[in-house]
PyMOL CGO cylinders between C-alpha atoms (Angstrom):
from pymol import cmd
from pymol.cgo import CYLINDER

trace = [
    CYLINDER, 15.06, -16.21, 15.12, 13.50, -13.15, 13.50, 0.3, 1, 1, 1, 1, 1, 1,
    CYLINDER, 13.50, -13.15, 13.50, 16.38, -12.97, 11.07, 0.3, 1, 1, 1, 1, 1, 1,
    CYLINDER, 16.38, -12.97, 11.07, 15.86, -16.62, 10.06, 0.3, 1, 1, 1, 1, 1, 1,
    CYLINDER, 15.86, -16.62, 10.06, 12.15, -15.98, 9.50, 0.3, 1, 1, 1, 1, 1, 1,
    CYLINDER, 12.15, -15.98, 9.50, 12.88, -12.96, 7.27, 0.3, 1, 1, 1, 1, 1, 1,
    CYLINDER, 12.88, -12.96, 7.27, 15.40, -14.98, 5.22, 0.3, 1, 1, 1, 1, 1, 1,
    CYLINDER, 15.40, -14.98, 5.22, 12.85, -17.79, 4.86, 0.3, 1, 1, 1, 1, 1, 1,
    CYLINDER, 12.85, -17.79, 4.86, 10.09, -15.44, 3.83, 0.3, 1, 1, 1, 1, 1, 1,
    CYLINDER, 10.09, -15.44, 3.83, 12.44, -13.83, 1.26, 0.3, 1, 1, 1, 1, 1, 1,
    CYLINDER, 12.44, -13.83, 1.26, 13.07, -17.06, -0.53, 0.3, 1, 1, 1, 1, 1, 1,
    CYLINDER, 13.07, -17.06, -0.53, 9.75, -18.94, -0.02, 0.3, 1, 1, 1, 1, 1, 1,
    CYLINDER, 9.75, -18.94, -0.02, 7.03, -16.32, -0.57, 0.3, 1, 1, 1, 1, 1, 1,
    CYLINDER, 7.03, -16.32, -0.57, 6.07, -14.59, -3.78, 0.3, 1, 1, 1, 1, 1, 1,
    CYLINDER, 6.07, -14.59, -3.78, 2.72, -12.91, -3.26, 0.3, 1, 1, 1, 1, 1, 1,
    CYLINDER, 2.72, -12.91, -3.26, 0.48, -11.87, -6.19, 0.3, 1, 1, 1, 1, 1, 1,
    CYLINDER, 0.48, -11.87, -6.19, -1.08, -8.40, -6.13, 0.3, 1, 1, 1, 1, 1, 1,
    CYLINDER, -1.08, -8.40, -6.13, -4.89, -8.32, -6.08, 0.3, 1, 1, 1, 1, 1, 1,
    CYLINDER, -4.89, -8.32, -6.08, -6.88, -5.70, -7.96, 0.3, 1, 1, 1, 1, 1, 1,
    CYLINDER, -6.88, -5.70, -7.96, -8.03, -4.26, -4.63, 0.3, 1, 1, 1, 1, 1, 1,
    CYLINDER, -8.03, -4.26, -4.63, -4.46, -3.45, -3.64, 0.3, 1, 1, 1, 1, 1, 1,
    CYLINDER, -4.46, -3.45, -3.64, -3.72, -2.25, -7.08, 0.3, 1, 1, 1, 1, 1, 1,
    CYLINDER, -3.72, -2.25, -7.08, -6.64, 0.31, -6.78, 0.3, 1, 1, 1, 1, 1, 1,
    CYLINDER, -6.64, 0.31, -6.78, -5.62, 1.44, -3.32, 0.3, 1, 1, 1, 1, 1, 1,
    CYLINDER, -5.62, 1.44, -3.32, -1.97, 2.01, -4.33, 0.3, 1, 1, 1, 1, 1, 1,
    CYLINDER, -1.97, 2.01, -4.33, -2.94, 3.74, -7.51, 0.3, 1, 1, 1, 1, 1, 1,
    CYLINDER, -2.94, 3.74, -7.51, -5.32, 6.09, -5.76, 0.3, 1, 1, 1, 1, 1, 1,
    CYLINDER, -5.32, 6.09, -5.76, -2.66, 7.04, -3.14, 0.3, 1, 1, 1, 1, 1, 1,
    CYLINDER, -2.66, 7.04, -3.14, -0.21, 7.77, -6.03, 0.3, 1, 1, 1, 1, 1, 1,
    CYLINDER, -0.21, 7.77, -6.03, -2.74, 9.89, -7.79, 0.3, 1, 1, 1, 1, 1, 1,
    CYLINDER, -2.74, 9.89, -7.79, -3.48, 11.84, -4.61, 0.3, 1, 1, 1, 1, 1, 1,
    CYLINDER, -3.48, 11.84, -4.61, 0.25, 12.53, -4.06, 0.3, 1, 1, 1, 1, 1, 1,
    CYLINDER, 0.25, 12.53, -4.06, 0.73, 13.55, -7.71, 0.3, 1, 1, 1, 1, 1, 1,
    CYLINDER, 0.73, 13.55, -7.71, -2.10, 16.18, -7.52, 0.3, 1, 1, 1, 1, 1, 1,
    CYLINDER, -2.10, 16.18, -7.52, -1.43, 17.46, -3.97, 0.3, 1, 1, 1, 1, 1, 1,
    CYLINDER, -1.43, 17.46, -3.97, -0.69, 21.24, -3.66, 0.3, 1, 1, 1, 1, 1, 1,
    CYLINDER, -0.69, 21.24, -3.66, 2.03, 20.68, -1.12, 0.3, 1, 1, 1, 1, 1, 1,
    CYLINDER, 2.03, 20.68, -1.12, 3.78, 17.83, -3.01, 0.3, 1, 1, 1, 1, 1, 1,
    CYLINDER, 3.78, 17.83, -3.01, 7.52, 17.72, -3.53, 0.3, 1, 1, 1, 1, 1, 1,
    CYLINDER, 7.52, 17.72, -3.53, 7.84, 17.08, -7.25, 0.3, 1, 1, 1, 1, 1, 1,
    CYLINDER, 7.84, 17.08, -7.25, 11.18, 15.32, -6.61, 0.3, 1, 1, 1, 1, 1, 1,
    CYLINDER, 11.18, 15.32, -6.61, 9.54, 12.75, -4.36, 0.3, 1, 1, 1, 1, 1, 1,
    CYLINDER, 9.54, 12.75, -4.36, 6.33, 12.09, -6.30, 0.3, 1, 1, 1, 1, 1, 1,
    CYLINDER, 6.33, 12.09, -6.30, 7.74, 10.27, -9.22, 0.3, 1, 1, 1, 1, 1, 1,
    CYLINDER, 7.74, 10.27, -9.22, 7.15, 6.69, -10.55, 0.3, 1, 1, 1, 1, 1, 1,
    CYLINDER, 7.15, 6.69, -10.55, 9.68, 5.71, -7.85, 0.3, 1, 1, 1, 1, 1, 1,
    CYLINDER, 9.68, 5.71, -7.85, 7.04, 6.49, -5.24, 0.3, 1, 1, 1, 1, 1, 1,
    CYLINDER, 7.04, 6.49, -5.24, 4.71, 4.00, -6.80, 0.3, 1, 1, 1, 1, 1, 1,
    CYLINDER, 4.71, 4.00, -6.80, 7.50, 1.38, -7.15, 0.3, 1, 1, 1, 1, 1, 1,
    CYLINDER, 7.50, 1.38, -7.15, 8.26, 1.89, -3.36, 0.3, 1, 1, 1, 1, 1, 1,
    CYLINDER, 8.26, 1.89, -3.36, 4.68, 1.44, -2.45, 0.3, 1, 1, 1, 1, 1, 1,
    CYLINDER, 4.68, 1.44, -2.45, 4.44, -1.74, -4.39, 0.3, 1, 1, 1, 1, 1, 1,
    CYLINDER, 4.44, -1.74, -4.39, 7.66, -3.10, -2.79, 0.3, 1, 1, 1, 1, 1, 1,
    CYLINDER, 7.66, -3.10, -2.79, 6.42, -2.07, 0.74, 0.3, 1, 1, 1, 1, 1, 1,
    CYLINDER, 6.42, -2.07, 0.74, 3.08, -3.85, 0.27, 0.3, 1, 1, 1, 1, 1, 1,
    CYLINDER, 3.08, -3.85, 0.27, 4.70, -6.93, -1.16, 0.3, 1, 1, 1, 1, 1, 1,
    CYLINDER, 4.70, -6.93, -1.16, 7.14, -6.99, 1.82, 0.3, 1, 1, 1, 1, 1, 1,
    CYLINDER, 7.14, -6.99, 1.82, 4.17, -6.71, 4.25, 0.3, 1, 1, 1, 1, 1, 1,
    CYLINDER, 4.17, -6.71, 4.25, 2.41, -9.60, 2.59, 0.3, 1, 1, 1, 1, 1, 1,
    CYLINDER, 2.41, -9.60, 2.59, 5.50, -11.67, 2.70, 0.3, 1, 1, 1, 1, 1, 1,
    CYLINDER, 5.50, -11.67, 2.70, 6.02, -10.94, 6.40, 0.3, 1, 1, 1, 1, 1, 1,
    CYLINDER, 6.02, -10.94, 6.40, 2.44, -11.94, 7.18, 0.3, 1, 1, 1, 1, 1, 1,
    CYLINDER, 2.44, -11.94, 7.18, 2.95, -15.11, 5.12, 0.3, 1, 1, 1, 1, 1, 1,
    CYLINDER, 2.95, -15.11, 5.12, 0.30, -14.26, 2.53, 0.3, 1, 1, 1, 1, 1, 1,
    CYLINDER, 0.30, -14.26, 2.53, -0.02, -15.49, -0.97, 0.3, 1, 1, 1, 1, 1, 1,
    CYLINDER, -0.02, -15.49, -0.97, -1.58, -12.27, -2.10, 0.3, 1, 1, 1, 1, 1, 1,
    CYLINDER, -1.58, -12.27, -2.10, -0.83, -8.56, -1.65, 0.3, 1, 1, 1, 1, 1, 1,
    CYLINDER, -0.83, -8.56, -1.65, -4.16, -7.47, -0.40, 0.3, 1, 1, 1, 1, 1, 1,
    CYLINDER, -4.16, -7.47, -0.40, -5.90, -4.34, 0.89, 0.3, 1, 1, 1, 1, 1, 1,
    CYLINDER, -5.90, -4.34, 0.89, -4.27, -4.63, 4.34, 0.3, 1, 1, 1, 1, 1, 1,
    CYLINDER, -4.27, -4.63, 4.34, -0.83, -4.72, 2.79, 0.3, 1, 1, 1, 1, 1, 1,
    CYLINDER, -0.83, -4.72, 2.79, -1.49, -1.71, 0.61, 0.3, 1, 1, 1, 1, 1, 1,
    CYLINDER, -1.49, -1.71, 0.61, -2.81, 0.28, 3.53, 0.3, 1, 1, 1, 1, 1, 1,
    CYLINDER, -2.81, 0.28, 3.53, 0.16, -0.74, 5.61, 0.3, 1, 1, 1, 1, 1, 1,
    CYLINDER, 0.16, -0.74, 5.61, 2.43, 0.45, 2.86, 0.3, 1, 1, 1, 1, 1, 1,
    CYLINDER, 2.43, 0.45, 2.86, 0.63, 3.89, 2.68, 0.3, 1, 1, 1, 1, 1, 1,
    CYLINDER, 0.63, 3.89, 2.68, 0.82, 4.20, 6.53, 0.3, 1, 1, 1, 1, 1, 1,
    CYLINDER, 0.82, 4.20, 6.53, 4.60, 3.61, 6.29, 0.3, 1, 1, 1, 1, 1, 1,
    CYLINDER, 4.60, 3.61, 6.29, 5.02, 5.96, 3.43, 0.3, 1, 1, 1, 1, 1, 1,
    CYLINDER, 5.02, 5.96, 3.43, 3.08, 8.66, 5.13, 0.3, 1, 1, 1, 1, 1, 1,
    CYLINDER, 3.08, 8.66, 5.13, 5.15, 8.33, 8.28, 0.3, 1, 1, 1, 1, 1, 1,
    CYLINDER, 5.15, 8.33, 8.28, 8.40, 8.47, 6.40, 0.3, 1, 1, 1, 1, 1, 1,
    CYLINDER, 8.40, 8.47, 6.40, 7.48, 11.27, 4.02, 0.3, 1, 1, 1, 1, 1, 1,
    CYLINDER, 7.48, 11.27, 4.02, 5.71, 13.15, 6.82, 0.3, 1, 1, 1, 1, 1, 1,
    CYLINDER, 5.71, 13.15, 6.82, 3.01, 14.37, 4.49, 0.3, 1, 1, 1, 1, 1, 1,
    CYLINDER, 3.01, 14.37, 4.49, 0.16, 13.25, 6.56, 0.3, 1, 1, 1, 1, 1, 1,
    CYLINDER, 0.16, 13.25, 6.56, -2.25, 14.02, 3.72, 0.3, 1, 1, 1, 1, 1, 1,
    CYLINDER, -2.25, 14.02, 3.72, -4.02, 10.68, 4.12, 0.3, 1, 1, 1, 1, 1, 1,
    CYLINDER, -4.02, 10.68, 4.12, -3.71, 9.99, 7.79, 0.3, 1, 1, 1, 1, 1, 1,
    CYLINDER, -3.71, 9.99, 7.79, -4.83, 13.36, 8.88, 0.3, 1, 1, 1, 1, 1, 1,
    CYLINDER, -4.83, 13.36, 8.88, -2.50, 13.67, 11.83, 0.3, 1, 1, 1, 1, 1, 1,
    CYLINDER, -2.50, 13.67, 11.83, 0.83, 12.56, 13.00, 0.3, 1, 1, 1, 1, 1, 1,
    CYLINDER, 0.83, 12.56, 13.00, 0.72, 8.65, 13.03, 0.3, 1, 1, 1, 1, 1, 1,
    CYLINDER, 0.72, 8.65, 13.03, 1.46, 7.37, 16.59, 0.3, 1, 1, 1, 1, 1, 1,
    CYLINDER, 1.46, 7.37, 16.59, 4.13, 4.82, 15.38, 0.3, 1, 1, 1, 1, 1, 1,
    CYLINDER, 4.13, 4.82, 15.38, 6.05, 5.21, 18.58, 0.3, 1, 1, 1, 1, 1, 1,
    CYLINDER, 6.05, 5.21, 18.58, 3.33, 4.50, 21.08, 0.3, 1, 1, 1, 1, 1, 1,
    CYLINDER, 3.33, 4.50, 21.08, 3.13, 1.44, 23.17, 0.3, 1, 1, 1, 1, 1, 1,
    CYLINDER, 3.13, 1.44, 23.17, 1.19, -1.70, 22.19, 0.3, 1, 1, 1, 1, 1, 1,
    CYLINDER, 1.19, -1.70, 22.19, -2.52, -1.22, 21.53, 0.3, 1, 1, 1, 1, 1, 1,
    CYLINDER, -2.52, -1.22, 21.53, -5.19, -3.12, 23.54, 0.3, 1, 1, 1, 1, 1, 1,
    CYLINDER, -5.19, -3.12, 23.54, -6.69, -4.24, 20.21, 0.3, 1, 1, 1, 1, 1, 1,
    CYLINDER, -6.69, -4.24, 20.21, -4.18, -3.73, 17.35, 0.3, 1, 1, 1, 1, 1, 1,
    CYLINDER, -4.18, -3.73, 17.35, -6.53, -5.33, 14.84, 0.3, 1, 1, 1, 1, 1, 1,
    CYLINDER, -6.53, -5.33, 14.84, -9.32, -2.94, 15.68, 0.3, 1, 1, 1, 1, 1, 1,
    CYLINDER, -9.32, -2.94, 15.68, -6.86, 0.05, 15.60, 0.3, 1, 1, 1, 1, 1, 1,
    CYLINDER, -6.86, 0.05, 15.60, -5.64, -0.96, 12.17, 0.3, 1, 1, 1, 1, 1, 1,
    CYLINDER, -5.64, -0.96, 12.17, -9.22, -1.54, 10.81, 0.3, 1, 1, 1, 1, 1, 1,
    CYLINDER, -9.22, -1.54, 10.81, -9.94, 2.02, 11.91, 0.3, 1, 1, 1, 1, 1, 1,
    CYLINDER, -9.94, 2.02, 11.91, -6.82, 3.31, 10.14, 0.3, 1, 1, 1, 1, 1, 1,
    CYLINDER, -6.82, 3.31, 10.14, -7.74, 1.37, 7.07, 0.3, 1, 1, 1, 1, 1, 1,
    CYLINDER, -7.74, 1.37, 7.07, -11.20, 2.84, 6.94, 0.3, 1, 1, 1, 1, 1, 1,
    CYLINDER, -11.20, 2.84, 6.94, -9.88, 6.26, 7.29, 0.3, 1, 1, 1, 1, 1, 1,
    CYLINDER, -9.88, 6.26, 7.29, -7.25, 5.75, 4.51, 0.3, 1, 1, 1, 1, 1, 1,
    CYLINDER, -7.25, 5.75, 4.51, -9.90, 4.38, 2.16, 0.3, 1, 1, 1, 1, 1, 1,
    CYLINDER, -9.90, 4.38, 2.16, -12.23, 7.37, 2.95, 0.3, 1, 1, 1, 1, 1, 1,
    CYLINDER, -12.23, 7.37, 2.95, -9.44, 9.84, 2.17, 0.3, 1, 1, 1, 1, 1, 1,
    CYLINDER, -9.44, 9.84, 2.17, -8.52, 8.06, -1.02, 0.3, 1, 1, 1, 1, 1, 1,
    CYLINDER, -8.52, 8.06, -1.02, -12.24, 8.01, -1.92, 0.3, 1, 1, 1, 1, 1, 1,
    CYLINDER, -12.24, 8.01, -1.92, -12.16, 4.27, -2.47, 0.3, 1, 1, 1, 1, 1, 1,
    CYLINDER, -12.16, 4.27, -2.47, -15.55, 2.61, -2.18, 0.3, 1, 1, 1, 1, 1, 1,
    CYLINDER, -15.55, 2.61, -2.18, -15.11, -0.51, -0.01, 0.3, 1, 1, 1, 1, 1, 1,
    CYLINDER, -15.11, -0.51, -0.01, -17.83, -2.21, -2.03, 0.3, 1, 1, 1, 1, 1, 1,
    CYLINDER, -17.83, -2.21, -2.03, -15.64, -2.02, -5.12, 0.3, 1, 1, 1, 1, 1, 1,
    CYLINDER, -15.64, -2.02, -5.12, -12.86, -3.76, -3.20, 0.3, 1, 1, 1, 1, 1, 1,
    CYLINDER, -12.86, -3.76, -3.20, -15.23, -6.60, -2.01, 0.3, 1, 1, 1, 1, 1, 1,
    CYLINDER, -15.23, -6.60, -2.01, -15.68, -8.12, -5.42, 0.3, 1, 1, 1, 1, 1, 1,
    CYLINDER, -15.68, -8.12, -5.42, -12.36, -8.84, -7.19, 0.3, 1, 1, 1, 1, 1, 1,
    CYLINDER, -12.36, -8.84, -7.19, -12.70, -7.74, -10.74, 0.3, 1, 1, 1, 1, 1, 1,
    CYLINDER, -12.70, -7.74, -10.74, -11.21, -9.81, -13.53, 0.3, 1, 1, 1, 1, 1, 1,
    CYLINDER, -11.21, -9.81, -13.53, -9.57, -6.88, -15.36, 0.3, 1, 1, 1, 1, 1, 1,
    CYLINDER, -9.57, -6.88, -15.36, -7.67, -3.97, -14.07, 0.3, 1, 1, 1, 1, 1, 1,
    CYLINDER, -7.67, -3.97, -14.07, -9.93, -1.00, -13.61, 0.3, 1, 1, 1, 1, 1, 1,
    CYLINDER, -9.93, -1.00, -13.61, -9.23, 2.18, -15.47, 0.3, 1, 1, 1, 1, 1, 1,
    CYLINDER, -9.23, 2.18, -15.47, -7.66, 4.48, -12.99, 0.3, 1, 1, 1, 1, 1, 1,
    CYLINDER, -7.66, 4.48, -12.99, -6.66, 7.37, -15.28, 0.3, 1, 1, 1, 1, 1, 1,
    CYLINDER, -6.66, 7.37, -15.28, -3.00, 6.99, -14.45, 0.3, 1, 1, 1, 1, 1, 1,
    CYLINDER, -3.00, 6.99, -14.45, -0.18, 8.18, -16.65, 0.3, 1, 1, 1, 1, 1, 1,
    CYLINDER, -0.18, 8.18, -16.65, 1.08, 5.48, -18.97, 0.3, 1, 1, 1, 1, 1, 1,
    CYLINDER, 1.08, 5.48, -18.97, 4.26, 4.61, -16.94, 0.3, 1, 1, 1, 1, 1, 1,
    CYLINDER, 4.26, 4.61, -16.94, 2.26, 4.19, -13.75, 0.3, 1, 1, 1, 1, 1, 1,
    CYLINDER, 2.26, 4.19, -13.75, -0.49, 2.14, -15.50, 0.3, 1, 1, 1, 1, 1, 1,
    CYLINDER, -0.49, 2.14, -15.50, 2.12, -0.09, -17.06, 0.3, 1, 1, 1, 1, 1, 1,
    CYLINDER, 2.12, -0.09, -17.06, 3.91, -0.61, -13.67, 0.3, 1, 1, 1, 1, 1, 1,
    CYLINDER, 3.91, -0.61, -13.67, 0.74, -1.57, -11.94, 0.3, 1, 1, 1, 1, 1, 1,
    CYLINDER, 0.74, -1.57, -11.94, -0.55, -3.80, -14.68, 0.3, 1, 1, 1, 1, 1, 1,
    CYLINDER, -0.55, -3.80, -14.68, 2.66, -5.63, -15.35, 0.3, 1, 1, 1, 1, 1, 1,
    CYLINDER, 2.66, -5.63, -15.35, 3.82, -5.83, -11.79, 0.3, 1, 1, 1, 1, 1, 1,
    CYLINDER, 3.82, -5.83, -11.79, 5.35, -9.21, -11.04, 0.3, 1, 1, 1, 1, 1, 1,
    CYLINDER, 5.35, -9.21, -11.04, 6.47, -10.35, -7.52, 0.3, 1, 1, 1, 1, 1, 1,
    CYLINDER, 6.47, -10.35, -7.52, 10.13, -9.91, -6.83, 0.3, 1, 1, 1, 1, 1, 1,
    CYLINDER, 10.13, -9.91, -6.83, 12.18, -12.68, -5.39, 0.3, 1, 1, 1, 1, 1, 1,
    CYLINDER, 12.18, -12.68, -5.39, 15.25, -11.58, -3.35, 0.3, 1, 1, 1, 1, 1, 1,
]
cmd.load_cgo(trace, "trace")
């Protein structure tokens, strides 16, 4: 049944990225690019592409029409766990623990922590802006985030 749902989502959902998600992903990419401990081979434009795909996949799985803040943060948490950088989460993510008593509350706490580490003002995310904010990214990253189109697979 899960396999059927995933196949259905792949073909029927094509979420659009919000400016909030764009800001969060760009800030994380910037943080990784300027980190002292960074592995230069891992922090290329492919990292940003992977973040975008993960956020889009999360939005699809939750049956959303937009890639939002929650999807961007979920992508960052997954990336942090896989890269084992822990620069944003502050400690080892407990991805192998049992179910939480209140998973929504736990995720909200993680999300607030990630936004603080990325120095993203939640007030900026509350009001969707019409244009893409200037994030001082390199040209390739800026173009990728600004021209991103949902993939259909």
